[in-house]
N, C-alpha and C positions, 0 to 999 in steps of 0.2 A: 631375525628378531630372536634377541634374549632379553632374560630376565631376571634380576634377582631380586628377594624377597628378603626383607627382615625387620620382621615383626610388622607393625602400621605402616614402614616406610618400605619404595622398591626403588631399585635401579634399572631401566631397559635400554637396549640399543637396538636402534632400526639403522640397519643397511641400503643404503641406493648407491647402486652400481651406475646408475644411469646420472654423470656426471652434468650435464645440464639440465637437468631436471631435479637434482640435489640444491644446484643456485636457486632456481627458478622460485622450487619450494622454500628455503629458507630466507630469501629473500636479498637485496642488499644491504652486506652489512650486519647477513641476519635478524632483518628487520623483520620477517615476519616469523623469525623464533621467539624473538623477541614479546611479539604481540599474542604467540600459543602460550608467553611464558604467564603474561599477563591474565591473559585470560583462565586461566587453568589452573596455576597457583602453584604450578612444581619448576625445574630447572630445568632447562636445556644448551643443552654445549654443541661443539660442530666439531669433531677433529677426523682430518680425513671424509671417507665415503661415512661416517655411523655420527647419527645424532643422537645421543645420550640425554634420556629423561629419568630424573632425580624428583622423588617427593612424595606425596602419602602413597600407597597402594593401588585404593581406586579411581585418583587421581590420574596417576601414571598411567594404569589399565585404561582408561578414559583418554588421555593424550596419543596410547597406543592407537586405538582404534582409528581418533580424528585424523594421526597421520595418514592409516594406510589408506583411507577413504579419500586425502584429500591426493593422495600421490598416484592416487587409480582416473581420480577427475585430472588434474594439472598434467596426465598425458596426452589429455586429450585438447586441452585449454590451461591459457593462465589464469590465474587469482592474485585479486589484486587484495594487498592488506588487510581493507576494510571487509572483504570476500570472504579473508580466511578468517577473520572475528566471527563474521556473521554465522560460518556453516561452524565451529568452534560450539559457536551457542545450540544450533537449532541442531546438533546431534547432542549433547548435554541433552535438551528439552527432551527432545524424540527422540530415544534410544535402538528404536525399531524403523528408521528412517533409514535407507540409502542416498548418502552424497552425490553419488553419479545421477540414481535417479530425479534429483532437482535439480540437477547444472543439465543432463541432456532434457530436460519436458522447454524443449526451445519454442520460443514463442515467435518470436522474426529472428531473421537474419539482416541487419540493414544494412544499405547499399555501401556501407563503407567497411562490411565485414565485421562488423560488430554483433554479438549475441546475445540478444534480451530474453534472459529465463529467470523465471523465478529466483530471488531471494532468499525463501524463507518456507514456513510450511501453509501460512497464512495466505503469502502471494501464490501458489500452490493450486490451493482450496479456491482461491478467486477466479485462478483460470481455468478450474476443472468446470465450477459456475458458470463461465460464459461459455465456454465451450456447449454445453450439458441444457442451458435455458433459455431463452430467449428475452425475458428481463433478467435483470442481475443490477441487484443494488449493495454496494461497496461501502462501508461506511467506518467512519476514526478517523485519526487524526493526521494532520498537515505530513507527506515525509515518509507516507509509508506506499506509493505508488500506486496508489487507487487508478488514477485516473492516463497515468504514465503507461501501465499496462492494459488498462480498457483500448488506449489509443494502439497500441502495439498488436494488440489481435484486431483491432478496423482495420488497420492497413495492410495485416495477413489477409482476412477475408479479401479485399479488396484486391489484392496480388491472384489470391486463388480463382476469384473471379465466383467468390460465393453470393457478395452483393455486388452492388453496381456503382452503388454511391458512400461516401461516406458523408455523415451529420454532424458537427462538434456544436453544442451550445450549452450557452450558462445562461442565467441572470444578469444583464447588462449592469445593472449596480444593484448595490444590496436593498434598498427601499423602494419598491416597486417601478424597477425600469424608467426612472423619470430622467431624461436626458438634456431637458431642454436647458438646462442651466451650462453645461460644458461648450466649451467652443467647438468650429469645423462643424463639415457638415456629415450627413448620419455613419458613415462609414470612420472619419476622426475620431467621432465621439463613444462610439462603442469598442472600438480597437485598444485600447487600455484594457478593458475585462476580457481580451479574450484571446489577450497575448501567451496567456501560456498556453494555449492549446497550440497557435500558433509555434510555438517553440519546441512544442515534440515534435508535431509533424515536421520541422526541420531538425531534427533528431534524428528521424526515421530515414528520412528520405534526403532526395538532393533539392537545395532549394530550386533550382527550373522545374524540376517534376512536381514538385509540390504548386508552385507558381503554375504551371499548364491545368492541373489538375483542378484548380482552384477557379483556373479563367474557365475552362470548359463546365465547371458546375458538377461534378465530381465528387471534390470534395467539398464542404461548404462549413461556413464557422458563421456563425451568427447569432445573433441575443436569443434568448428564449420566447422574448414576445413573437417572432417570425414563425415560430412554430403554428401559431393557430389557425384553424380553419385548412390545416392538411391533411395528405395521408401519406405516409411515409411507405412506400411500397420499396424491397431490394436496399434497403438499406439498414448501414452497421449505423447506430445514433447513438449518441455519449449524450448524458448530462451530465454537468459539470457543478459544483459547488451547491449541489439540490436542496442542502440548510438554507438557502437562502429565497425558494420558492414560498409559495403561498401551497394551501391549498387546492385555492379555485386552478393553480398553474401548473399541479405535478399533477393532477386529475388530466386538465388541458393537451399537458407532454404526452402521458402515459396511455392516452385514446386515441394518437397519431401514428401509434404503429399498426404498418400495413401490414397485407404478407409478405413472408420471407425477410422478414427486418427482426431483429432483435435491437435491446437497446441496452445501456448499461447506463445508472443512474449512481454519481458518488457525491459522498460530500460529508462534514463532522458534525456532526448534530449539535456537538460545544460552540462551536462558531457561528450561534445566525446571528446574521446582522439587520434583520426584518426591526421593525419597531416597535417598540415593548409592546406585550400583549399578544402580537401578529403570531397565531402559530406557525408554526416550521411545515411545511410538504413533506420534506422528508420524514418526519415524527411522524405525522399523519399518515400516511401511504404505510409507514412501518405497523404501525397499530393495523388499520386493516387488510394488507397485503398479505402477510407475515401467514405460507400456511396454503397460499395459493400455487396449486401446482404450476409450474413450467416459472415460476418466481422466487428468487434465489437471493437470500443476505447475509454479507457476508461479512465479518466483523474483525475491522485491526486495532492495535493499543499501540501503547510508547515501546512496545518491545521489537513490535515491525518495521520501527521507520528506519529508513535507508538513507536518510541525509546523514552530513557530519552528525557524528557519535554525540555532540551538545545538543541536538534538535532531541534526542532521543530523551536528556537529562531535562531538556525546556517542559517537554510537553508534561514529563511524569511529573514535574513541580508547578504546572498548573493545573494538570487532574487532579492531585491532593490538595490546593489549594479549594478546588471549588468542590473536591466532597465534603472540607471542611465548614465551607458554606452552605452545602444542602442540608449536613446535616446540623447546623446552627436554627436555620431555617425551621426546619419540622418539628425542631424542641419549642422555638418561640409561638408555631401553631398549633404545635401541642398544649403547651402553658396555655394558649390565648381562648383553646374551646374548653380546657379545665375552668377556664376563670366565667367563660359565658356558662357553662353547663352546671357552675355553684349559683349565681346569679337565679338561674330558674327553679331551683330548690324551695318548695314553700318555705315559709319558716315555720317553729314550731311553736304556737303562742301559751301554750303550759294547758 
């Protein structure tokens, strides 16, 4: 690497003699370099085996470090444009992090040889919490990988024979699991609500393998109501969409946990679909169980969204709208309280 500095601006050259690695890093028609340009606010150009960086001195220094870390990772595996963008953001906000440590923290290698690993610091902390606690809560918006990573950890535990079965559950419908109005038998009634769990399973294992394990009962996908009265031993249990449980349902689920079992509970507290005035079991558990040894609460924000880039912007827009509404509600409540207090004051009769 060579660098020149001219006041607040700088130029740096990064030489990559491995032609194949250079092509993978730069991407088709330099697409990956364009992603980094936009993300870091500098100019990147390629000539031969040299990538030239031009821009502010601090930005160029950061880009040099990011390229060095990306090269180290990509010597072992390919990265998509989205992964490169997220890696740049992660290193910018966590300068002490080593990118290779993040990508080498493999959760699962799927049957299609795909590697599932954390895509950010929040995901890495979440995975670590699952490894070291018997009950873990993952709380945050859709698209942050809460359920998917929990599923990968469960499949890995089953393959390693750490557990004997996987149990996946979620509230079957949003308002109290009232399935009677839906057409078909029980399986047909609940399948639409459990479909995301099936999809994640099929993404990690061959279809025939999933079908065999479900048929044997090694993997069970069922609505939350089916958990009542059971004791779940030697199991990895995942409760998805936990914000739509009642406090009673959450207590029922948590007290099912038996010996040599662990549970992961995921949900988005801002997306409660229970009837108006019905408190969420997830929020209730958060208040009651925080600080208990062996139980870990992990939080995700819109920054951690790993779906389409627009999803992050959508989540942020709704969060900002909800924050304004909450502020307005607090102001109205305070005004009403002040009015009530004023009416209580004794009158001065002179």
